[in-house]
N, C-alpha and C positions, 0 to 999 in steps of 0.2 A: 393349447395356447398358454403362454406363461401367465402367471398370476400377476395382477397389478395391485399396487398398494395405495391407490388413490381413486377418486371418482371418475377420472378420465385418463386415457392413455397419455395425453399431452401433460397432464399434471403429474402422472407417474414418472414420465421421462424427465420432467423438470426437477422433481424431487431426487431422482436417481443421479442426475447430473450434479446437483448441489452436493449430494453425499460423496460423489466421486471427487469433486474439487476439494471439499473439506478433508477427505481422507488423503488426497495427494499432498495437500499443504501440511498435514500432520506428519506424513512420511518424511518430508523434507525437514521439518522442524526437529523431528526426533533423530534423523540419521544423516542429514545433509543432502545436497542435490543428487548425489550418486545413489541414494536410497530410493529415489523415485524411478521406478520402472513399471511398465505395464503389468508385468507378472506380480510384482509386490502390491500394486494397487488392486489388482483382481483378487488376490488373497485377502487383502485388508477388508474389502467390501463384500466378499463372498460371491463374486461373479466369475463366470468362466471367461477365459481370454477372448473367445469369439464374441461373447456378449459385450465385453468391454470395447471391442473394435467398433461396435455400433455407435460409440460416443467419441472415441479417439482412434485414429488410424496409426498414430505413431507417438513416441515419447515427446517429440518436438511439439506436436499438436496439443498434447496434454500440458506441457510446460507453458505454452502460449496461452492456453485456456485458463490456467491457474493465475498467471500474472495479470492477464487482462480482466479477470474476474474481480480481483482485489482492488485495483486502482480506482475504478469509478466509485466504490463505496468510500474509500479514503477521501476522494474529492468531495463527495456529498457531506462527509463529516466536517471537512474544512470549511465548506460553504456555510453550513449551519452555524458553526462556531463563530465565524466572522460576522454573519448576519445578526446574531444574537447580541453582539457587543455594540456599545454606543461610543462613538468618537474614534479618531484615528489611533491614539495610543492603546485604547482598549481592544480595538480590532486587531492591531499588530500583536498584542499580548495573547489574544485568543488564538490567533493563527499559530504563533510560536509554541504555545502550550499544546495545542492540538497536534501540530506536526511532530513535535518532540514525542508526544504520546504514541503516535503512529509508528515513528521510527524505533522506539524502544519496545514496542509490542513484538512478540516473537514472530508473528506472521510477516512482518516487514523484512526481517532477515531472510526468511525463506524465499520471499518474492525476489529480493535483490540477488540472492544466490542463484535462483533459477534463471533470472533474466540475463545472467552472465553467460549462459550456455548458448551453444549454437542454435539459432532460431532462423526460420525463413525471414527474408527481408520484409514481407508483408506483416509478420508478427512484430518484428522490431519497430516498424513504422507505427503500428497501432500502439505499442507500449510507449514509444516516444511521445505520441500525441496525448495519451492518457497521463503521462508524467507531467507534461506541460500544463495539463488541466489542474494538477495539484497546486501549481504556482498561481493559477488565475485569481483566487481570492486575494492573495497578497498583492499581486500586480494591481488589482482594482483599488485596494486601499492606498497603495503608494501613488497611484495615478490621482486618486481623490485628494491626496495630500500635496500634490504638485511636485512630487519627486521626479527629478530628471532621470530618464532611461529606466522606467519602472520594471521592465522585463529583466534587464541585466541586474538591477538591484535585488529583485526577488530571487534570482538565481544565486547571487552572492549570499543573501540571507539564508537560503536553503543550505548552502555550504556551512554556514555558522551553526545551523540547527543540527546538521549531521555531526559536526565537531562536538557540540554540546551533548549529543546522545552518547558519546564515548565517555563523558565526564559524570553522567548520572549513574546511580546504582540503586537497585531494589532495596527497600527498607531504610534508606538514608534520606528521609524526607527533608530534614533541615538543610542538608548539603545540596539536595536536588533543587530546593527552592532558591538557594544561593546561586546555583548554576543558572537557573531560569532568570533570576534578577539581573545577573551579569549579562546574559544574552540579550535581555530586553533593553538594558542600558546601552549595550553596544549597538543594537539596531537603531534605537531611537536617538541616541546622542553621540555615538562614536567614541573612540578611545580618548581623544584629547579634549572633547567638549566639556 
């Protein structure tokens, strides 16, 4: 019988799955989506291919697992940031800063790159639902503020955050703060207000 590295088999499997997902994400971050293969993942974690098949039957299943694993944590992070802020402007700022942080984090790029690959429809639907969940805290704030069509507005704000993510740069804190200030002013007041 194989040795387990936890108190129970279930805990061992959960730990192993976490290690596989983290290693898969690392492979994509380091080498792009094409670097993520079952063989490369097996080598990275020191498992045989047959042992790896106990967790993922195909590359597509692995990709879907990595993408759907990351999105709920991002949603919880956004929920916490918005809940900790007081008042609509502060909640919007907390959302923008947190989403921008998520987008500029290396794991986001890996997840976006992976989700562009061919996945089963069921996986795409799950990813779409989780992505909508990322907008939910902002939709709630906009609804609270009486903004017309809050779902559409949140989607448009998300596009602005993605654009802002291309304007920020590591180590340029003053510049990055100016980008965030402009983004916040754009969202709260518009260009001509």
